[in-house]
Steps between C-alpha positions, in 0.01 A plus 500: 500500500679828573615702195866462599461123531331476159782705346762266647323191362465665159870590496601147601280354226649731239855411603420129478353536153802702386741240638315218325495692173875562523570137581292379207672743264846400619414132469362537148782716364728298272859450610758666278796315351781731390736358238833680502695366206698563184437426132417137578187624676443814290400310182809608306455413134157348562143595419329660798326246715720203408759522778496295819365785713198539272455122504512516879209745501303260282575208727393691811166573339459142383563369852285770665789641700424859594828676428603802297828502309719809468779438248773752578760327283730701273728370226864540597423529871774411748483424871620854564214643295248277673631605840457866403147461362355264757421741789270711282332188360435366850354832609275525195372143468522353854568148369448188707759316289807626315646278229862602442619383157830683465871434470538387140622841384743523790643166395515576129696816581734315731408713799625384842291226658542668840342820370200310364469318833490830688231633267290184537526514879385860502203423274396208719522714814307784334225260397476329837493834681206602280316182602564308177636149459766441235541237231847488345534384140840351421707527185800322348758666278624360168823298546708749300503733800734267685411198710605648833310827456192322363497255791534781757227693329254209499581399859422852617125446462496193721710676764268800507189284515634312802607818676163667451295180539343593167378259229713465190418400144851364432528565124225667303622364165517136609375282214517777238674355194749681276232519231281710731719810491481808284776585251710666772521161681425678828126560503249213485225491242132496588506118484732494801291715732248231600802297612632798696167534677504127575840548666381792713141402584566225760711741705257791470179309572575434870555872551170580333318250718662616821406866463 
């Protein structure tokens, strides 16, 4: 075989090996789930490792689901703050899934529902543009904030989910009793967080399996 011909075969073989190595690495790399939330996901008032996000990590391991969790939740976070922080988080972590658990602080401050909607839409578009699928986590406000405002606020999540064709966990605190809240009556105790995960898991699992 001529030297030039041997060199061409060697180069082709090397390229094939490199391509296979890259494919195997990409296939074996765990998908990243980015949780963008507020104090309800940031373990406010809890011992580290007892919140629903930490419990999610444990469940993924128990069910042999290869996924890495990045908890970017901050106590007091609003939809505006999430919208501001999200681009850098997407660039840094390259998530396959973004769980958006925000809005409670907007509601508790009586901020306009339309402003929260605009922020949510931007975050969904940012995530999708980065190649990530979104799971929205819904929230209800206490009745003392007015029935009309509370109803508009809760309905917003369903509207956004339909618009974006994104899955929705309708209400993360569904089934959490009054006895499962801390003294401030706003933040759930550690006993409530397995229930929170139960509310979110069925809507997150299909995304994990489809990636």
